[in-house]
C-alpha positions as a printed NumPy array, in Angstrom:
array([[104.058, 119.592,  58.581],
       [101.173, 121.946,  57.033],
       [ 98.604, 123.547,  59.261],
       [ 95.486, 121.837,  59.92 ],
       [ 93.336, 123.215,  56.979],
       [ 90.408, 122.673,  58.763],
       [ 90.863, 124.302,  62.352],
       [ 88.05 , 123.593,  65.094],
       [ 85.776, 126.819,  64.942],
       [ 86.206, 128.909,  68.317],
       [ 83.103, 128.43 ,  70.625],
       [ 80.602, 131.429,  70.389],
       [ 79.905, 132.894,  74.095],
       [ 76.394, 132.331,  75.101],
       [ 74.778, 134.74 ,  77.081],
       [ 71.375, 134.312,  79.11 ],
       [ 68.954, 137.387,  78.965],
       [ 66.199, 137.729,  81.619],
       [ 63.238, 139.719,  81.522],
       [ 59.687, 139.491,  81.284],
       [ 59.232, 142.61 ,  78.805],
       [ 59.348, 141.261,  75.157],
       [ 60.807, 144.675,  73.975],
       [ 63.675, 144.779,  76.445],
       [ 64.421, 141.068,  75.307],
       [ 64.232, 141.814,  71.841],
       [ 66.595, 145.123,  72.211],
       [ 69.131, 143.027,  74.265],
       [ 69.412, 140.024,  71.998],
       [ 69.751, 142.262,  68.472],
       [ 72.462, 144.056,  70.433],
       [ 74.549, 141.033,  71.64 ],
       [ 73.85 , 139.16 ,  68.743],
       [ 75.243, 142.058,  66.793],
       [ 78.443, 141.294,  69.211],
       [ 78.841, 137.843,  67.665],
       [ 77.154, 136.404,  70.825],
       [ 74.629, 133.532,  71.238],
       [ 71.806, 134.458,  73.228],
       [ 69.257, 132.404,  75.1  ],
       [ 65.896, 134.096,  76.978],
       [ 64.217, 133.382,  80.247],
       [ 61.219, 135.24 ,  80.996],
       [ 61.274, 134.918,  84.853],
       [ 63.511, 133.646,  87.641],
       [ 62.241, 129.852,  87.649],
       [ 63.009, 129.595,  83.96 ],
       [ 66.331, 131.396,  84.659],
       [ 67.655, 129.211,  87.098],
       [ 66.33 , 125.834,  84.971],
       [ 68.425, 127.177,  82.15 ],
       [ 71.58 , 127.725,  84.403],
       [ 71.149, 124.453,  85.877],
       [ 70.943, 122.938,  82.427],
       [ 73.379, 124.625,  80.137],
       [ 76.976, 126.323,  79.971],
       [ 76.625, 130.204,  80.025],
       [ 79.375, 132.698,  79.761],
       [ 77.378, 135.702,  80.885],
       [ 73.737, 136.407,  82.786],
       [ 71.695, 139.736,  82.253],
       [ 68.892, 139.949,  84.193],
       [ 66.334, 142.29 ,  85.131],
       [ 65.573, 143.428,  88.629],
       [ 61.879, 142.929,  88.453],
       [ 60.494, 139.412,  87.641],
       [ 57.123, 138.089,  87.511],
       [ 58.147, 135.269,  90.32 ],
       [ 60.861, 137.138,  92.228],
       [ 63.549, 139.413,  91.125],
       [ 67.205, 139.155,  89.746],
       [ 68.753, 138.724,  93.003],
       [ 67.372, 135.464,  93.269],
       [ 69.542, 134.502,  89.994],
       [ 72.427, 136.362,  91.324],
       [ 71.838, 134.064,  94.73 ],
       [ 71.724, 130.954,  92.782],
       [ 74.501, 131.105,  90.895],
       [ 76.59 , 132.574,  93.924],
       [ 75.322, 129.609,  95.949],
       [ 76.443, 126.896,  93.314],
       [ 79.674, 128.793,  92.619],
       [ 78.911, 128.939,  88.954],
       [ 81.541, 130.524,  86.867],
       [ 79.146, 132.537,  85.116],
       [ 79.423, 136.488,  85.96 ],
       [ 75.499, 138.261,  86.116],
       [ 74.782, 141.533,  85.646],
       [ 71.455, 143.112,  87.075],
       [ 69.24 , 145.853,  85.158],
       [ 67.779, 148.234,  87.47 ],
       [ 65.091, 151.183,  87.03 ],
       [ 66.946, 154.494,  86.786],
       [ 68.151, 155.98 ,  89.63 ],
       [ 67.506, 153.086,  92.017],
       [ 71.051, 152.802,  93.516],
       [ 69.815, 150.888,  96.401],
       [ 68.876, 147.858,  94.1  ],
       [ 71.946, 148.248,  92.291],
       [ 74.288, 147.963,  95.575],
       [ 72.157, 145.286,  96.982],
       [ 73.077, 143.142,  93.793],
       [ 76.885, 143.938,  93.868],
       [ 76.948, 142.88 ,  97.615],
       [ 74.929, 139.572,  96.492],
       [ 77.716, 138.839,  94.046],
       [ 76.48 , 140.36 ,  90.614],
       [ 79.493, 141.287,  88.417],
       [ 78.098, 144.597,  87.837],
       [ 75.052, 146.538,  87.128],
       [ 73.096, 148.538,  84.091],
       [ 70.595, 151.271,  84.539],
       [ 67.636, 151.778,  82.364],
       [ 66.997, 152.987,  79.648],
       [ 69.766, 150.551,  79.019],
       [ 72.436, 152.695,  76.866],
       [ 74.065, 149.933,  74.091],
       [ 77.606, 151.473,  74.709],
       [ 77.516, 150.845,  78.07 ],
       [ 76.011, 147.331,  77.504],
       [ 78.857, 146.48 ,  75.005],
       [ 81.56 , 147.595,  77.43 ],
       [ 79.894, 145.378,  80.3  ],
       [ 79.837, 142.689,  78.137],
       [ 83.571, 142.712,  76.957],
       [ 84.665, 143.357,  80.406],
       [ 82.702, 140.047,  81.696],
       [ 83.867, 137.839,  79.021],
       [ 87.46 , 138.7  ,  79.091],
       [ 87.403, 137.622,  82.984],
       [ 90.154, 135.338,  83.757],
       [ 89.411, 131.868,  84.733],
       [ 89.763, 131.156,  88.353],
       [ 93.03 , 129.517,  89.181],
       [ 94.716, 127.809,  92.347],
       [ 97.939, 128.522,  91.371],
       [100.499, 131.121,  92.509],
       [ 99.88 , 134.846,  91.857],
       [102.39 , 136.759,  89.315],
       [102.901, 140.054,  88.638],
       [102.683, 142.329,  91.702],
       [103.987, 141.723,  95.173],
       [101.807, 139.667,  97.179],
       [100.435, 140.451, 101.021],
       [103.254, 138.898, 103.421],
       [101.897, 137.091, 106.547],
       [ 99.835, 134.04 , 107.272],
       [ 97.859, 134.928, 110.475],
       [ 94.276, 134.499, 110.298],
       [ 93.557, 138.059, 109.694],
       [ 95.753, 138.08 , 106.769],
       [ 94.478, 134.884, 105.406],
       [ 90.882, 136.224, 105.873],
       [ 92.048, 139.419, 103.711],
       [ 93.392, 137.127, 101.302],
       [ 89.996, 135.092, 101.108],
       [ 88.089, 138.629, 100.776],
       [ 90.327, 139.484,  97.628],
       [ 89.718, 136.4  ,  96.012],
       [ 85.87 , 136.948,  96.191],
       [ 85.783, 140.395,  94.853],
       [ 88.43 , 140.23 ,  92.337],
       [ 86.083, 139.112,  89.553],
       [ 83.737, 141.607,  90.058],
       [ 83.16 , 145.133,  89.112],
       [ 81.711, 146.219,  92.552],
       [ 83.392, 149.058,  94.507],
       [ 85.574, 147.888,  97.306],
       [ 86.439, 150.231, 100.166],
       [ 89.789, 149.369, 102.165],
       [ 90.365, 150.616, 105.521],
       [ 93.162, 150.125, 107.587],
       [ 96.079, 152.145, 109.494],
       [ 98.808, 154.132, 107.685],
       [101.405, 151.322, 106.025],
       [ 98.935, 148.404, 106.453],
       [ 99.048, 147.739, 102.641],
       [ 96.019, 149.437, 101.555],
       [ 97.374, 149.922,  97.985],
       [ 98.677, 146.76 ,  97.446],
       [ 95.723, 145.251,  98.095],
       [ 93.558, 147.509,  95.554],
       [ 96.4  , 145.926,  92.978],
       [ 95.835, 142.312,  94.054],
       [ 92.485, 142.555,  93.199],
       [ 92.97 , 144.354,  90.289],
       [ 95.536, 141.742,  89.274],
       [ 93.217, 138.743,  88.51 ],
       [ 90.13 , 141.174,  87.356],
       [ 88.804, 141.804,  83.634],
       [ 90.891, 144.94 ,  84.114],
       [ 94.304, 143.643,  85.064],
       [ 95.605, 144.96 ,  81.453],
       [ 93.989, 148.596,  81.796],
       [ 95.243, 151.325,  83.754],
       [ 95.436, 151.832,  87.28 ],
       [ 95.398, 155.363,  88.442],
       [ 96.479, 155.953,  92.167],
       [ 95.149, 159.202,  93.386],
       [ 96.243, 160.619,  96.923],
       [ 92.957, 162.724,  97.715],
       [ 94.807, 164.578, 100.301],
       [ 97.36 , 165.96 ,  98.218],
       [ 95.233, 167.692,  95.841],
       [ 94.085, 171.249,  96.664],
       [ 90.678, 171.857,  96.888],
       [ 90.346, 174.606,  94.06 ],
       [ 91.89 , 171.995,  91.587],
       [ 90.101, 168.879,  92.359],
       [ 87.152, 169.077,  89.755],
       [ 89.553, 169.865,  87.014],
       [ 92.266, 166.81 ,  88.241],
       [ 89.367, 164.619,  88.652],
       [ 87.234, 165.479,  85.342],
       [ 89.515, 167.412,  83.095],
       [ 89.249, 170.581,  81.297],
       [ 88.41 , 172.41 ,  78.114],
       [ 90.874, 175.101,  76.838],
       [ 90.115, 178.283,  77.893],
       [ 87.811, 177.35 ,  81.036],
       [ 90.122, 179.091,  83.223],
       [ 93.173, 181.218,  83.675],
       [ 96.175, 179.   ,  82.065],
       [ 93.869, 176.214,  80.494],
       [ 95.687, 176.721,  77.128],
       [ 94.632, 173.199,  75.787],
       [ 92.134, 170.384,  76.958],
       [ 93.303, 168.003,  79.534],
       [ 91.811, 164.815,  80.827],
       [ 91.498, 163.888,  84.318],
       [ 91.871, 161.038,  86.594],
       [ 88.655, 159.392,  85.493],
       [ 89.292, 159.564,  81.439],
       [ 93.244, 158.642,  82.406],
       [ 91.742, 155.542,  84.119],
       [ 89.197, 154.794,  81.617],
       [ 88.456, 151.024,  81.162],
       [ 90.639, 150.38 ,  84.274],
       [ 90.787, 151.302,  87.894],
       [ 90.412, 154.149,  89.883],
       [ 92.516, 153.99 ,  93.136],
       [ 91.036, 156.691,  95.53 ],
       [ 93.388, 157.061,  98.425],
       [ 92.506, 158.625, 101.71 ],
       [ 88.945, 159.237, 100.193],
       [ 88.483, 160.553, 103.879],
       [ 90.172, 163.86 , 102.823],
       [ 87.689, 164.816, 100.099],
       [ 85.659, 168.226, 100.762],
       [ 82.157, 167.924, 100.644],
       [ 81.758, 169.866,  97.362],
       [ 83.89 , 167.302,  95.702],
       [ 81.832, 164.362,  97.268],
       [ 78.811, 165.495,  95.274],
       [ 80.434, 165.512,  92.127],
       [ 82.247, 162.32 ,  92.703],
       [ 78.904, 160.743,  93.516],
       [ 77.123, 161.717,  90.528],
       [ 80.191, 160.466,  88.682],
       [ 79.971, 156.866,  90.027],
       [ 76.419, 156.848,  89.864],
       [ 75.921, 158.156,  86.561],
       [ 78.969, 156.59 ,  85.051],
       [ 79.735, 160.027,  83.042],
       [ 81.641, 163.105,  83.836],
       [ 81.77 , 166.783,  82.544],
       [ 85.081, 168.33 ,  82.154],
       [ 85.586, 171.717,  83.504],
       [ 84.226, 174.211,  80.85 ],
       [ 82.39 , 171.888,  79.057],
       [ 78.588, 171.552,  77.848],
       [ 78.064, 167.965,  77.471],
       [ 79.004, 165.023,  79.557],
       [ 81.23 , 162.   ,  78.402],
       [ 80.559, 158.177,  79.801],
       [ 83.369, 156.918,  81.585],
       [ 83.94 , 153.104,  82.277],
       [ 86.098, 152.613,  85.685],
       [ 85.762, 150.655,  88.7  ],
       [ 86.625, 152.316,  91.78 ],
       [ 88.293, 151.085,  94.58 ],
       [ 89.027, 153.602,  97.769],
       [ 91.029, 153.454, 100.988],
       [ 91.534, 155.733, 104.206],
       [ 93.099, 154.915, 107.37 ],
       [ 90.132, 156.741, 108.955],
       [ 86.832, 155.571, 110.212],
       [ 84.553, 156.444, 107.082],
       [ 81.573, 155.454, 109.321],
       [ 82.375, 157.871, 111.945],
       [ 82.964, 160.543, 109.743],
       [ 79.591, 160.143, 108.528],
       [ 77.997, 160.202, 112.012],
       [ 80.109, 163.36 , 112.266],
       [ 78.921, 164.951, 109.052],
       [ 82.25 , 164.974, 107.764],
       [ 81.359, 162.444, 105.031],
       [ 78.309, 162.046, 102.827],
       [ 76.263, 159.099, 103.755],
       [ 75.139, 158.381, 100.249],
       [ 78.533, 158.067,  99.069],
       [ 79.934, 156.279, 101.949],
       [ 76.913, 153.519, 100.669],
       [ 78.223, 153.845,  97.109],
       [ 82.082, 153.064,  97.791],
       [ 81.627, 150.654, 100.83 ],
       [ 79.752, 148.165,  98.711],
       [ 82.345, 145.465,  99.741],
       [ 84.636, 146.503, 102.624],
       [ 88.053, 145.025, 103.127],
       [ 89.721, 145.796, 106.339],
       [ 93.731, 145.536, 106.601],
       [ 94.859, 144.129, 110.059],
       [ 97.794, 146.213, 111.739],
       [101.247, 144.501, 112.191],
       [100.768, 144.249, 115.812],
       [ 97.909, 141.922, 115.497],
       [ 99.953, 139.777, 113.355],
       [102.647, 139.469, 115.936],
       [103.241, 135.746, 115.07 ],
       [103.87 , 136.866, 111.495],
       [106.819, 139.333, 112.292],
       [109.713, 137.01 , 112.067],
       [108.59 , 135.897, 108.722],
       [107.637, 139.099, 107.24 ],
       [110.936, 140.907, 108.446],
       [112.996, 137.936, 106.721],
       [111.427, 138.476, 103.631],
       [112.103, 142.089, 103.906],
       [115.504, 141.514, 104.555],
       [115.893, 139.281, 101.493],
       [114.706, 141.881,  99.291],
       [116.574, 144.75 , 100.703],
       [119.991, 143.123, 101.319],
       [120.983, 142.884,  97.689],
       [122.526, 139.326,  97.99 ],
       [124.613, 140.124, 100.62 ],
       [124.424, 137.35 , 103.35 ],
       [122.993, 139.297, 106.212],
       [121.036, 137.693, 109.238],
       [118.987, 138.883, 111.973],
       [120.067, 138.08 , 115.586],
       [117.718, 136.092, 117.845],
       [117.679, 139.22 , 120.228],
       [116.586, 141.567, 117.188],
       [113.811, 139.431, 116.088],
       [112.459, 139.311, 119.975],
       [112.902, 143.132, 120.139],
       [110.663, 143.294, 116.918],
       [108.093, 140.94 , 117.741],
       [107.439, 143.001, 121.189],
       [107.217, 146.539, 119.228],
       [103.922, 147.853, 118.213],
       [104.386, 149.544, 114.778],
       [102.438, 152.214, 114.52 ],
       [103.561, 152.563, 110.799],
       [102.911, 148.81 , 110.286],
       [104.888, 147.118, 107.507],
       [105.806, 150.522, 106.076],
       [107.609, 151.107, 109.239],
       [109.227, 147.879, 109.685],
       [110.633, 148.23 , 105.911],
       [112.332, 151.69 , 107.156],
       [113.668, 149.897, 110.593],
       [115.272, 147.315, 108.533],
       [116.603, 149.415, 105.784],
       [117.871, 151.651, 108.569],
       [119.453, 148.618, 110.474],
       [121.067, 147.073, 107.153],
       [123.241, 150.559, 106.792],
       [123.993, 150.27 , 110.492],
       [125.239, 146.423, 110.92 ],
       [128.551, 145.127, 110.616],
       [129.616, 141.492, 110.285],
       [126.846, 140.42 , 108.502],
       [124.369, 140.144, 111.667],
       [121.65 , 142.848, 112.798],
       [121.52 , 143.377, 116.099],
       [118.997, 144.624, 118.579],
       [121.065, 148.047, 118.755],
       [121.039, 148.075, 115.069],
       [117.316, 148.353, 114.963],
       [117.473, 151.699, 117.194],
       [114.295, 151.083, 119.391],
       [114.212, 152.508, 122.404],
       [113.234, 150.487, 125.84 ],
       [109.976, 152.354, 125.888],
       [109.449, 151.525, 122.288],
       [109.257, 147.898, 123.202],
       [107.608, 147.872, 126.554],
       [104.415, 147.45 , 125.766],
       [103.941, 144.618, 123.816],
       [100.463, 145.959, 122.37 ],
       [ 99.329, 146.875, 126.171],
       [ 99.354, 150.391, 127.813],
       [102.326, 150.549, 130.621],
       [101.198, 150.453, 133.839],
       [102.083, 153.562, 136.307],
       [105.531, 152.102, 137.03 ],
       [106.327, 152.012, 133.668],
       [105.552, 156.006, 133.539],
       [108.565, 156.855, 135.396],
       [111.165, 158.181, 135.185],
       [109.163, 161.088, 133.182],
       [111.654, 161.946, 130.617],
       [112.008, 158.632, 128.995],
       [108.19 , 158.03 , 129.228],
       [107.765, 161.365, 127.219],
       [110.45 , 160.602, 124.985],
       [108.816, 157.138, 124.236],
       [105.541, 159.175, 123.217],
       [107.283, 161.628, 121.16 ],
       [109.483, 159.022, 119.366],
       [106.234, 157.062, 118.377],
       [104.568, 160.186, 117.111],
       [107.539, 161.396, 115.392],
       [107.815, 157.822, 113.613],
       [104.152, 157.639, 112.764],
       [104.397, 160.959, 110.922],
       [107.339, 160.197, 109.092],
       [105.998, 156.626, 108.   ],
       [102.663, 158.295, 106.639],
       [104.678, 160.617, 104.606],
       [107.363, 158.166, 103.334],
       [110.21 , 159.745, 105.487],
       [109.472, 163.095, 103.966],
       [110.586, 165.392, 106.8  ],
       [109.259, 168.62 , 105.697],
       [105.843, 167.093, 105.26 ],
       [106.249, 164.954, 108.645],
       [106.896, 168.452, 110.263],
       [103.835, 169.548, 108.77 ],
       [101.397, 166.713, 110.113],
       [103.235, 166.971, 113.457],
       [102.33 , 170.949, 113.624],
       [105.967, 171.928, 114.285],
       [108.938, 173.481, 112.203],
       [111.595, 171.553, 109.887],
       [114.028, 172.646, 112.231],
       [112.202, 171.661, 115.575],
       [111.775, 167.943, 113.753],
       [114.982, 167.668, 112.906],
       [116.592, 168.762, 116.461],
       [113.957, 166.003, 117.984],
       [115.228, 163.347, 115.32 ],
       [118.864, 163.732, 116.159],
       [117.918, 164.003, 120.183],
       [116.081, 160.876, 119.861],
       [118.432, 159.19 , 117.347],
       [115.919, 158.799, 114.694],
       [117.381, 158.707, 111.33 ],
       [116.104, 158.451, 107.839],
       [116.273, 159.935, 104.547],
       [114.983, 163.33 , 103.447],
       [112.911, 162.392, 100.17 ]])
């Protein structure tokens, strides 16, 4: 059969533009029409609300200042009615407080006046290719394990922010799944098919930070024999994940703040700035708010990164999920071999505090797989001492501190395991974290029966 000679025309996306200045309306409409879009106008918040309730739109652009209110009224109207309409606000130049307020209220993104047409086109393209909400199972990256109330709350927050461009700050202890949460946010966003660049801010020497983040021009310094892009350029169109952002020195925090606010960067050795389009997701195991109070982190950068806060729960607050998570990790690691957990092993794991969280649990299971025999992982295969599992989340009472040798061994073991999990079981890096030599760490691990590969 021959194809239909008269296929149905694709629907032209509709955009609602809200502004009380005729010149701005004319400029925006002209730019959007040239992109092949159908444009409707509204001169105030009330008129915008009536149009949104009566017609179907694919995007809404609204000025922040309107004669009968402000753009937040439009944002809140769309959010309150769960309309599938991404809305972007247009703010006065340099007024980041309004932009952040709009993002917190549910705005997709923001533009600053005077509106740069290249940024407008980038925003519109991103908004119009947002995937439709779906209740189906996620595909792609791994999902977060567990069904405790704390983890369900995390999933709910991820669902709320994944269709936004707003910066997200993920807090939580080492090994609690912060990078996985960041990838899940991106997976359902308009940037799902664009680069995801993960940067460990604590692993970059301070002298190289500016060139690593923003790139450099040939001849900018000794050894710069060609132009090189930085993390911002590598993530262009996608997402830049700043892990351990609290480790950034204050001088770099200033430069990062400007890049985020202006959406422009200047390569080392360059005279001109270049526009960049990245979504920022940050994470750290440290308390940023406390660092701000102590003067170790800039308050203005904190508010810019922490537009939406996503706390990851530690594993010890999800004890009812430990058995299920352990079985799922075992299924991933056992390579089709039939391996089971003895009931006593499950009880031991449920009583352990996991300073390294899910990452540590995975290491424990991987180690137990190598030690077990007969297809069953026993409590002994876990290599957790009575001092490790005696607390069940609470501090031991005074009798639990005797004999002193066992008590101190338990403290030392917990500190070593936390450092090892923090560094991915890299013993050289763990020794540096603990402030001991590699030889001293190796001796302590052998004495306490801690095993693990040196990556």
